[in-house]
Structure formats: structure tokens, C-alpha cells
LUMDRENDO-7851 format. One record per residue (C-alpha): residue number from 1; x, y, z. Coordinates in pm, whole numbers. Example, Ala and Ser with C-alpha at 12.3 -4.5 7.8 and 13.67 -1.06 7.14 Angstrom:
! residues 2
nr:1; east:1230; north:-450; up:780
nr:2; east:1367; north:-106; up:714
This chain:
! residues 415
nr:1; east:-1457; north:-4963; up:-2244
nr:2; east:-1727; north:-4779; up:-2057
nr:3; east:-1802; north:-4843; up:-1691
nr:4; east:-2180; north:-4787; up:-1702
nr:5; east:-2382; north:-5095; up:-1617
nr:6; east:-2421; north:-5334; up:-1908
nr:7; east:-2755; north:-5349; up:-2084
nr:8; east:-2916; north:-5425; up:-2416
nr:9; east:-2757; north:-5115; up:-2562
nr:10; east:-2408; north:-5265; up:-2524
nr:11; east:-2502; north:-5596; up:-2687
nr:12; east:-2371; north:-5482; up:-3021
nr:13; east:-2131; north:-5603; up:-3285
nr:14; east:-1866; north:-5417; up:-3475
nr:15; east:-1526; north:-5259; up:-3409
nr:16; east:-1669; north:-5010; up:-3158
nr:17; east:-1868; north:-5261; up:-2954
nr:18; east:-1827; north:-5172; up:-2588
nr:19; east:-1778; north:-4798; up:-2656
nr:20; east:-2044; north:-4573; up:-2512
nr:21; east:-2110; north:-4228; up:-2664
nr:22; east:-2306; north:-3945; up:-2503
nr:23; east:-2453; north:-3767; up:-2803
nr:24; east:-2550; north:-3403; up:-2747
nr:25; east:-2585; north:-3330; up:-3117
nr:26; east:-2876; north:-3219; up:-3330
nr:27; east:-2979; north:-3146; up:-3692
nr:28; east:-2741; north:-3319; up:-3941
nr:29; east:-2367; north:-3277; up:-3870
nr:30; east:-2352; north:-3441; up:-3529
nr:31; east:-2628; north:-3700; up:-3580
nr:32; east:-2463; north:-3812; up:-3907
nr:33; east:-2134; north:-3863; up:-3721
nr:34; east:-2292; north:-4049; up:-3430
nr:35; east:-2504; north:-4259; up:-3666
nr:36; east:-2178; north:-4392; up:-3815
nr:37; east:-2042; north:-4460; up:-3467
nr:38; east:-2363; north:-4650; up:-3386
nr:39; east:-2332; north:-4850; up:-3710
nr:40; east:-1976; north:-4941; up:-3608
nr:41; east:-2107; north:-5085; up:-3284
nr:42; east:-2103; north:-4800; up:-3032
nr:43; east:-2386; north:-4759; up:-2784
nr:44; east:-2502; north:-4406; up:-2865
nr:45; east:-2716; north:-4231; up:-2605
nr:46; east:-2888; north:-3940; up:-2778
nr:47; east:-2970; north:-3658; up:-2536
nr:48; east:-3261; north:-3449; up:-2663
nr:49; east:-3439; north:-3143; up:-2538
nr:50; east:-3809; north:-3172; up:-2442
nr:51; east:-3892; north:-3053; up:-2797
nr:52; east:-3662; north:-3311; up:-2958
nr:53; east:-3403; north:-3286; up:-3233
nr:54; east:-3501; north:-3026; up:-3488
nr:55; east:-3499; north:-3281; up:-3765
nr:56; east:-3779; north:-3478; up:-3596
nr:57; east:-4010; north:-3206; up:-3723
nr:58; east:-3903; north:-3191; up:-4090
nr:59; east:-4134; north:-3391; up:-4316
nr:60; east:-4239; north:-3600; up:-4484
nr:61; east:-4334; north:-3818; up:-4193
nr:62; east:-4602; north:-4065; up:-4098
nr:63; east:-4622; north:-3960; up:-3735
nr:64; east:-4537; north:-3634; up:-3562
nr:65; east:-4179; north:-3615; up:-3442
nr:66; east:-4049; north:-3884; up:-3678
nr:67; east:-3930; north:-3693; up:-3985
nr:68; east:-3751; north:-3879; up:-4264
nr:69; east:-3404; north:-3723; up:-4211
nr:70; east:-3426; north:-3794; up:-3839
nr:71; east:-3517; north:-4157; up:-3905
nr:72; east:-3216; north:-4206; up:-4132
nr:73; east:-2964; north:-4021; up:-3913
nr:74; east:-3060; north:-4173; up:-3577
nr:75; east:-3118; north:-4544; up:-3626
nr:76; east:-2930; north:-4753; up:-3374
nr:77; east:-2935; north:-4485; up:-3101
nr:78; east:-3123; north:-4458; up:-2773
nr:79; east:-3314; north:-4138; up:-2685
nr:80; east:-3320; north:-3975; up:-2347
nr:81; east:-3483; north:-3638; up:-2284
nr:82; east:-3300; north:-3403; up:-2044
nr:83; east:-3361; north:-3035; up:-1987
nr:84; east:-2997; north:-2925; up:-1966
nr:85; east:-3102; north:-2581; up:-1841
nr:86; east:-3255; north:-2750; up:-1535
nr:87; east:-3001; north:-2814; up:-1260
nr:88; east:-3114; north:-3172; up:-1212
nr:89; east:-3111; north:-3233; up:-1586
nr:90; east:-2757; north:-3100; up:-1613
nr:91; east:-2648; north:-3316; up:-1322
nr:92; east:-2802; north:-3621; up:-1491
nr:93; east:-2601; north:-3545; up:-1806
nr:94; east:-2280; north:-3524; up:-1603
nr:95; east:-2366; north:-3846; up:-1428
nr:96; east:-2417; north:-4016; up:-1764
nr:97; east:-2084; north:-3877; up:-1882
nr:98; east:-1913; north:-4054; up:-1595
nr:99; east:-1992; north:-4385; up:-1762
nr:100; east:-1921; north:-4286; up:-2120
nr:101; east:-1611; north:-4306; up:-2338
nr:102; east:-1704; north:-4015; up:-2565
nr:103; east:-1911; north:-3697; up:-2534
nr:104; east:-1984; north:-3533; up:-2869
nr:105; east:-2170; north:-3207; up:-2916
nr:106; east:-2242; north:-2957; up:-3193
nr:107; east:-2368; north:-2693; up:-2952
nr:108; east:-2139; north:-2387; up:-2962
nr:109; east:-1863; north:-2424; up:-2698
nr:110; east:-1964; north:-2095; up:-2537
nr:111; east:-2318; north:-2231; up:-2481
nr:112; east:-2181; north:-2557; up:-2345
nr:113; east:-1976; north:-2359; up:-2093
nr:114; east:-2282; north:-2162; up:-1984
nr:115; east:-2458; north:-2493; up:-1923
nr:116; east:-2171; north:-2619; up:-1713
nr:117; east:-2100; north:-2895; up:-1964
nr:118; east:-1769; north:-2767; up:-2104
nr:119; east:-1468; north:-3000; up:-2125
nr:120; east:-1331; north:-2900; up:-1784
nr:121; east:-1663; north:-2966; up:-1607
nr:122; east:-1707; north:-3304; up:-1777
nr:123; east:-1346; north:-3406; up:-1732
nr:124; east:-1375; north:-3335; up:-1358
nr:125; east:-1625; north:-3624; up:-1353
nr:126; east:-1446; north:-3849; up:-1607
nr:127; east:-1081; north:-3781; up:-1682
nr:128; east:-1064; north:-4048; up:-1954
nr:129; east:-1347; north:-3913; up:-2166
nr:130; east:-1297; north:-3809; up:-2529
nr:131; east:-1474; north:-3470; up:-2549
nr:132; east:-1554; north:-3371; up:-2910
nr:133; east:-1687; north:-3028; up:-2995
nr:134; east:-1822; north:-2990; up:-3349
nr:135; east:-1851; north:-2616; up:-3412
nr:136; east:-1850; north:-2363; up:-3691
nr:137; east:-1494; north:-2230; up:-3657
nr:138; east:-1165; north:-2322; up:-3492
nr:139; east:-1178; north:-2177; up:-3142
nr:140; east:-838; north:-2005; up:-3170
nr:141; east:-963; north:-1762; up:-3439
nr:142; east:-1163; north:-1441; up:-3435
nr:143; east:-1482; north:-1619; up:-3555
nr:144; east:-1480; north:-1868; up:-3268
nr:145; east:-1823; north:-1769; up:-3131
nr:146; east:-2005; north:-1725; up:-3460
nr:147; east:-2301; north:-1953; up:-3538
nr:148; east:-2269; north:-2184; up:-3836
nr:149; east:-2508; north:-2375; up:-4057
nr:150; east:-2454; north:-2575; up:-4372
nr:151; east:-2567; north:-2296; up:-4606
nr:152; east:-2348; north:-2039; up:-4435
nr:153; east:-2039; north:-2257; up:-4441
nr:154; east:-2098; north:-2345; up:-4805
nr:155; east:-2107; north:-1974; up:-4881
nr:156; east:-1799; north:-1902; up:-4668
nr:157; east:-1597; north:-2173; up:-4842
nr:158; east:-1666; north:-2053; up:-5200
nr:159; east:-1910; north:-2328; up:-5305
nr:160; east:-2173; north:-2087; up:-5447
nr:161; east:-1892; north:-1901; up:-5630
nr:162; east:-1776; north:-2232; up:-5779
nr:163; east:-2133; north:-2324; up:-5877
nr:164; east:-2171; north:-2003; up:-6071
nr:165; east:-1827; north:-2042; up:-6227
nr:166; east:-1939; north:-2391; up:-6329
nr:167; east:-2235; north:-2252; up:-6519
nr:168; east:-2522; north:-2191; up:-6275
nr:169; east:-2713; north:-1875; up:-6368
nr:170; east:-2634; north:-1735; up:-6022
nr:171; east:-2441; north:-1844; up:-5713
nr:172; east:-2604; north:-2156; up:-5562
nr:173; east:-2554; north:-2399; up:-5278
nr:174; east:-2486; north:-2763; up:-5349
nr:175; east:-2824; north:-2940; up:-5300
nr:176; east:-2693; north:-3168; up:-5025
nr:177; east:-2591; north:-3090; up:-4669
nr:178; east:-2232; north:-3104; up:-4784
nr:179; east:-2068; north:-2901; up:-4507
nr:180; east:-2250; north:-3093; up:-4234
nr:181; east:-2166; north:-3434; up:-4372
nr:182; east:-1801; north:-3358; up:-4464
nr:183; east:-1747; north:-3227; up:-4110
nr:184; east:-1936; north:-3523; up:-3964
nr:185; east:-1684; north:-3760; up:-4126
nr:186; east:-1401; north:-3561; up:-3966
nr:187; east:-1576; north:-3606; up:-3632
nr:188; east:-1595; north:-3982; up:-3679
nr:189; east:-1223; north:-4028; up:-3740
nr:190; east:-1145; north:-3784; up:-3458
nr:191; east:-1341; north:-4007; up:-3217
nr:192; east:-1191; north:-4332; up:-3337
nr:193; east:-834; north:-4194; up:-3346
nr:194; east:-871; north:-4047; up:-2997
nr:195; east:-1000; north:-4381; up:-2868
nr:196; east:-693; north:-4549; up:-3014
nr:197; east:-465; north:-4288; up:-2858
nr:198; east:-635; north:-4345; up:-2521
nr:199; east:-565; north:-4716; up:-2548
nr:200; east:-196; north:-4631; up:-2599
nr:201; east:-163; north:-4355; up:-2337
nr:202; east:-455; north:-4406; up:-2097
nr:203; east:-551; north:-4041; up:-2141
nr:204; east:-865; north:-3876; up:-2271
nr:205; east:-856; north:-3545; up:-2454
nr:206; east:-1065; north:-3263; up:-2599
nr:207; east:-1103; north:-3225; up:-2975
nr:208; east:-1244; north:-2938; up:-3177
nr:209; east:-1389; north:-3028; up:-3520
nr:210; east:-1464; north:-2698; up:-3704
nr:211; east:-1684; north:-2682; up:-4010
nr:212; east:-1517; north:-2385; up:-4178
nr:213; east:-1169; north:-2534; up:-4172
nr:214; east:-1291; north:-2883; up:-4263
nr:215; east:-1481; north:-2766; up:-4573
nr:216; east:-1210; north:-2519; up:-4671
nr:217; east:-970; north:-2811; up:-4686
nr:218; east:-1223; north:-3004; up:-4897
nr:219; east:-1269; north:-2720; up:-5145
nr:220; east:-915; north:-2586; up:-5178
nr:221; east:-774; north:-2935; up:-5220
nr:222; east:-926; north:-2916; up:-5570
nr:223; east:-948; north:-2547; up:-5638
nr:224; east:-652; north:-2359; up:-5491
nr:225; east:-489; north:-2415; up:-5831
nr:226; east:-268; north:-2121; up:-5935
nr:227; east:-322; north:-1951; up:-5600
nr:228; east:-113; north:-2229; up:-5447
nr:229; east:198; north:-2036; up:-5547
nr:230; east:336; north:-1698; up:-5449
nr:231; east:326; north:-1508; up:-5675
nr:232; east:18; north:-1683; up:-5820
nr:233; east:54; north:-1902; up:-6129
nr:234; east:-298; north:-1828; up:-6247
nr:235; east:-641; north:-1815; up:-6089
nr:236; east:-830; north:-2041; up:-5848
nr:237; east:-1020; north:-2335; up:-5990
nr:238; east:-953; north:-2685; up:-6125
nr:239; east:-1046; north:-2638; up:-6492
nr:240; east:-1170; north:-2994; up:-6552
nr:241; east:-1424; north:-2968; up:-6270
nr:242; east:-1543; north:-2624; up:-6376
nr:243; east:-1591; north:-2661; up:-6750
nr:244; east:-1956; north:-2618; up:-6839
nr:245; east:-1938; north:-2941; up:-7045
nr:246; east:-1857; north:-3161; up:-6739
nr:247; east:-2210; north:-3293; up:-6711
nr:248; east:-2403; north:-3607; up:-6795
nr:249; east:-2410; north:-3633; up:-7172
nr:250; east:-2723; north:-3620; up:-7387
nr:251; east:-2741; north:-3924; up:-7614
nr:252; east:-2976; north:-3967; up:-7909
nr:253; east:-3251; north:-4079; up:-7670
nr:254; east:-3150; north:-4006; up:-7309
nr:255; east:-2857; north:-3930; up:-7081
nr:256; east:-2536; north:-4112; up:-6986
nr:257; east:-2246; north:-4035; up:-6753
nr:258; east:-1908; north:-4094; up:-6920
nr:259; east:-1555; north:-4019; up:-6803
nr:260; east:-1288; north:-4063; up:-7069
nr:261; east:-999; north:-3985; up:-6845
nr:262; east:-650; north:-4131; up:-6913
nr:263; east:-456; north:-4193; up:-7234
nr:264; east:-575; north:-4553; up:-7259
nr:265; east:-938; north:-4446; up:-7227
nr:266; east:-905; north:-4193; up:-7503
nr:267; east:-729; north:-4438; up:-7741
nr:268; east:-1000; north:-4697; up:-7677
nr:269; east:-1275; north:-4441; up:-7722
nr:270; east:-1142; north:-4317; up:-8053
nr:271; east:-1090; north:-4670; up:-8180
nr:272; east:-1447; north:-4764; up:-8079
nr:273; east:-1599; north:-4471; up:-8271
nr:274; east:-1370; north:-4500; up:-8574
nr:275; east:-1162; north:-4192; up:-8506
nr:276; east:-820; north:-4352; up:-8474
nr:277; east:-695; north:-4155; up:-8771
nr:278; east:-905; north:-3844; up:-8698
nr:279; east:-950; north:-3694; up:-8355
nr:280; east:-693; north:-3931; up:-8213
nr:281; east:-430; north:-3737; up:-8403
nr:282; east:-555; north:-3398; up:-8282
nr:283; east:-285; north:-3249; up:-8057
nr:284; east:-547; north:-3125; up:-7810
nr:285; east:-635; north:-3488; up:-7727
nr:286; east:-280; north:-3633; up:-7730
nr:287; east:-181; north:-3614; up:-7363
nr:288; east:-325; north:-3554; up:-7018
nr:289; east:-160; north:-3212; up:-7008
nr:290; east:-287; north:-3112; up:-7353
nr:291; east:-640; north:-3219; up:-7270
nr:292; east:-631; north:-3026; up:-6940
nr:293; east:-513; north:-2711; up:-7125
nr:294; east:-801; north:-2746; up:-7375
nr:295; east:-1062; north:-2901; up:-7153
nr:296; east:-1355; north:-2690; up:-7271
nr:297; east:-1295; north:-2777; up:-7636
nr:298; east:-1221; north:-3142; up:-7555
nr:299; east:-1541; north:-3193; up:-7357
nr:300; east:-1744; north:-2994; up:-7611
nr:301; east:-1634; north:-3246; up:-7875
nr:302; east:-1752; north:-3534; up:-7655
nr:303; east:-2087; north:-3356; up:-7616
nr:304; east:-2124; north:-3350; up:-7994
nr:305; east:-2019; north:-3716; up:-8041
nr:306; east:-2245; north:-3854; up:-7762
nr:307; east:-2558; north:-3725; up:-7945
nr:308; east:-2488; north:-3959; up:-8236
nr:309; east:-2594; north:-4286; up:-8070
nr:310; east:-2863; north:-4407; up:-7834
nr:311; east:-2793; north:-4471; up:-7468
nr:312; east:-2810; north:-4847; up:-7520
nr:313; east:-2573; north:-4828; up:-7814
nr:314; east:-2326; north:-4620; up:-7611
nr:315; east:-2345; north:-4855; up:-7313
nr:316; east:-2266; north:-5154; up:-7533
nr:317; east:-1982; north:-4976; up:-7713
nr:318; east:-1822; north:-4827; up:-7401
nr:319; east:-1846; north:-5153; up:-7211
nr:320; east:-1660; north:-5333; up:-7489
nr:321; east:-1398; north:-5057; up:-7504
nr:322; east:-1355; north:-5053; up:-7123
nr:323; east:-1435; north:-4680; up:-7107
nr:324; east:-1586; north:-4574; up:-6768
nr:325; east:-1957; north:-4493; up:-6781
nr:326; east:-2262; north:-4502; up:-6564
nr:327; east:-2635; north:-4439; up:-6588
nr:328; east:-2765; north:-4109; up:-6456
nr:329; east:-2980; north:-4232; up:-6167
nr:330; east:-3254; north:-4053; up:-5983
nr:331; east:-3286; north:-4108; up:-5607
nr:332; east:-3568; north:-4356; up:-5665
nr:333; east:-3339; north:-4569; up:-5888
nr:334; east:-3102; north:-4621; up:-5595
nr:335; east:-3370; north:-4788; up:-5384
nr:336; east:-3386; north:-5082; up:-5624
nr:337; east:-3027; north:-5070; up:-5751
nr:338; east:-2901; north:-5430; up:-5798
nr:339; east:-2557; north:-5354; up:-5655
nr:340; east:-2695; north:-5182; up:-5343
nr:341; east:-2951; north:-5457; up:-5288
nr:342; east:-2706; north:-5742; up:-5344
nr:343; east:-2464; north:-5607; up:-5084
nr:344; east:-2741; north:-5542; up:-4831
nr:345; east:-2652; north:-5170; up:-4819
nr:346; east:-3003; north:-5082; up:-4924
nr:347; east:-3257; north:-5298; up:-4742
nr:348; east:-3614; north:-5296; up:-4621
nr:349; east:-3717; north:-5280; up:-4259
nr:350; east:-4030; north:-5223; up:-4053
nr:351; east:-4017; north:-4948; up:-3791
nr:352; east:-4235; north:-5031; up:-3488
nr:353; east:-4425; north:-4700; up:-3518
nr:354; east:-4347; north:-4574; up:-3870
nr:355; east:-4410; north:-4899; up:-4058
nr:356; east:-4229; north:-5030; up:-4369
nr:357; east:-3921; north:-4828; up:-4463
nr:358; east:-3615; north:-4838; up:-4686
nr:359; east:-3293; north:-4823; up:-4486
nr:360; east:-2922; north:-4799; up:-4546
nr:361; east:-2645; north:-5006; up:-4386
nr:362; east:-2288; north:-4895; up:-4315
nr:363; east:-2106; north:-4894; up:-4648
nr:364; east:-1783; north:-5068; up:-4534
nr:365; east:-1699; north:-5440; up:-4509
nr:366; east:-1493; north:-5587; up:-4223
nr:367; east:-1339; north:-5936; up:-4209
nr:368; east:-1285; north:-5957; up:-3839
nr:369; east:-1525; north:-5727; up:-3651
nr:370; east:-1807; north:-5667; up:-3893
nr:371; east:-2073; north:-5410; up:-3803
nr:372; east:-2429; north:-5538; up:-3803
nr:373; east:-2590; north:-5487; up:-4145
nr:374; east:-2912; north:-5364; up:-3982
nr:375; east:-2966; north:-5128; up:-3688
nr:376; east:-3235; north:-5090; up:-3424
nr:377; east:-3494; north:-4833; up:-3535
nr:378; east:-3460; north:-4463; up:-3474
nr:379; east:-3606; north:-4396; up:-3127
nr:380; east:-3918; north:-4213; up:-3025
nr:381; east:-3849; north:-3901; up:-2823
nr:382; east:-3745; north:-4009; up:-2474
nr:383; east:-3801; north:-4374; up:-2549
nr:384; east:-3502; north:-4485; up:-2340
nr:385; east:-3505; north:-4216; up:-2067
nr:386; east:-3594; north:-4446; up:-1783
nr:387; east:-3362; north:-4729; up:-1890
nr:388; east:-3057; north:-4508; up:-1942
nr:389; east:-3107; north:-4327; up:-1611
nr:390; east:-3141; north:-4662; up:-1434
nr:391; east:-2810; north:-4779; up:-1595
nr:392; east:-2648; north:-4463; up:-1455
nr:393; east:-2754; north:-4567; up:-1104
nr:394; east:-3077; north:-4370; up:-1055
nr:395; east:-3337; north:-4554; up:-851
nr:396; east:-3692; north:-4576; up:-985
nr:397; east:-3812; north:-4322; up:-725
nr:398; east:-3532; north:-4082; up:-824
nr:399; east:-3633; north:-4110; up:-1189
nr:400; east:-3994; north:-4038; up:-1097
nr:401; east:-3876; north:-3729; up:-909
nr:402; east:-3673; north:-3605; up:-1207
nr:403; east:-3975; north:-3649; up:-1431
nr:404; east:-4200; north:-3469; up:-1187
nr:405; east:-3952; north:-3182; up:-1165
nr:406; east:-3938; north:-3145; up:-1544
nr:407; east:-3567; north:-3226; up:-1555
nr:408; east:-3635; north:-3509; up:-1796
nr:409; east:-3915; north:-3670; up:-2000
nr:410; east:-3994; north:-4021; up:-2111
nr:411; east:-4189; north:-4143; up:-2409
nr:412; east:-4553; north:-4192; up:-2319
nr:413; east:-4538; north:-3962; up:-2020
nr:414; east:-4745; north:-3645; up:-2030
nr:415; east:-4549; north:-3342; up:-2145
């Protein structure tokens, strides 16, 4: 789709092969989104400041500037260093945008405008571009200019409140970058949908992907509950998700995750433990509605029962009864998980500077345009500066002049 000169970066497979993305994102939200686009076949040109993406500097790491989160969120991309506050660096970014299908940023729109890289400025150079702004808040509201980070958005969308309601001793954030990654997935489908629309209409467009609204949708989809109605029919909160007993169960010798969910599961469970004439006749367990109304008592009973057998005994019994269950894995368990290894999702690779590593593939399967199961390694800072500028039409002498002026940097060049 892009008009920039073909190169090794466009020799990719997957449904987005031929799409070129100018990636002005940093930290987690944007890089997670553009990582997925790269896995789907897009040529992602990652524009970094002279200091590099913040996550380059978060350890553990083998070498400076190659932190673990950066490595996992930026495989398959090419790195170019541009100083966007430098007039020549900004011009280089606009020139790159001329040959790209998508520009995606998680810099606040107000800052992008000050840099001269707002939608209008970019569209003046490329009217067909898809311009995606990942920001904290929808730009039509009073909080449009506020900064946003994962912790702040989690707090603003009631996640710490829910954690305390669930049983945490005090309000707490979910221990994953939940707001960043939920919003990043919204950015991915925004890009792909806009590319489809452009194929139908021939027109590019600007898209705002706000964290606050995206995560609010995620949270209230479960927890608006009685507040859905006016007047309210009860409080906020989906009771099954908030009961303190909705946790991995302690067995006689370990832990096991079990979800006895529908009527068939419950009948099978009671038959397997010899309670067909006992608890199976308790009205609290009789229907989905009755269980939901008594969820604390229902799950407390399961807590009691699960302690009566070993983990292995429960796994055998529940497997035979076709009751859903799973081990409680630690992160290290996932690295050797037979399912993840058999599918190639979890695989081993050797990074040219960071050495042997565990890596993750894209989790989907495609019959017609499959993404590559492995990606080129995450780039060193400015590793592709010279190549990308050359593709944009800069002569070697012009690139040398940009480097000398401090408008850009290349890996291996003195800082």
C-alpha cells in the first residue's frame, strides 16, 4: 500500500504485508499495538528520541538500552532516531509520513501540534494516511489535555475500588499494565478497520483512541450492574467476580483453579463427589439465578469441599466429570507449557546482541495469509536510521548532514 521504496522491511508475510506504519509511540500502550501490527506483517518504523524509548532502560537487561519489556514489545520493528524538536528532524518525520499508510502516536495531541506533527500537518503531506492518536482522554471532553498513565487510568476507572471490594486489604492496581494493553488492542482494530475503510473509499482519516473511555467500557461491561437502570436496581459490581471466594482453591496438598459454572457442571460435580442426594438438592445450587443470588455461600462450600482431596485426585475426578479446571501456573511454568510450545507461540530465539531469549509469537492462526511465527529481533537504538532515511529519498551526504546537525542518530555513531 505504501509508496516508499521497497526494501527488506517490506519483505514480510501476513495480512498486513505491504502496509507501512510510522510508529511515534513509547512505553507500553503504543508499542504493544504496533508490535501486533508488525506481527501481522506491517513494516513498522519506530521513531525514537536520542535517549530511546523509556522501556529500553527498565531492567533486567543484558546490555544497556535493551530492557526486557522493550525487547518483547518491539520485535519486528525498525528503529530510527530523530530529534523531533529539531527542524530537520521534524522535516524527516514528515517526509517519512509521505510514504506511510499509518502514523500512530501516544504523545498527547497538544504536544504533537506544538511539534508540527498534528493530523492537519501530516495530512498536508499525505492525504491518504491513517492518523491514530492514542491519548488519555477523548479530545471532546474537559480532560482532553490531561496526562495519563496506566496506574492513573486504572484508578480513574474504579479498578483499585474493585480490588478492595474483592478482598484486597486496601485499594490496589491490577499487577499488569491493563489499561495500556486494553487500549492498545483498541488501537490495533482502529488501524485495521481504517485501512479497510480506505480501501473502500480511498480516503484516510484521523482516529482518537482514548485510554479512559476504553478502560471504562472494559470495567463497566461487567460492573455497571444495578447502576445500569434509572432508578438503580442495586449497587455496582458483578457479584460472582467480586466474591472473596472466587480464587484458586486450596486442595489437600496444593492449589487448583476450578470453575463449576452451568447447570450441567454442577450436576456432574455433585455426582462425582457423591452429593447427588445432598447438596444437589439444596435450593441455593439449583439454578444459575439461585447460585448468583447466593454466590458467597455457594463458593464458600466449594472452598470447603476442595480441601478434601489432593490436587492430583481432583484433576482426575474433574477430568472424568468434564468440569472445567486448570493448574495455577507461575510465569515460569508458561515458558515450558506443552500447549504453548506445541503451537509455536512460545519459542526460543537468539538475539544478535542479547543472546538466547524466550519469545512469543502472535496468538492467532490464519489459513490464507498467515503471519510469520517468528519476528526479526527488537532493534538497537537507531539501528535502521540510515536505511530508512535512504528509503525516503535522502542521499548519503544528506544523511551525514542530518547526523552532523544532531537531527538524527544512528546505531554505532557517537552520541
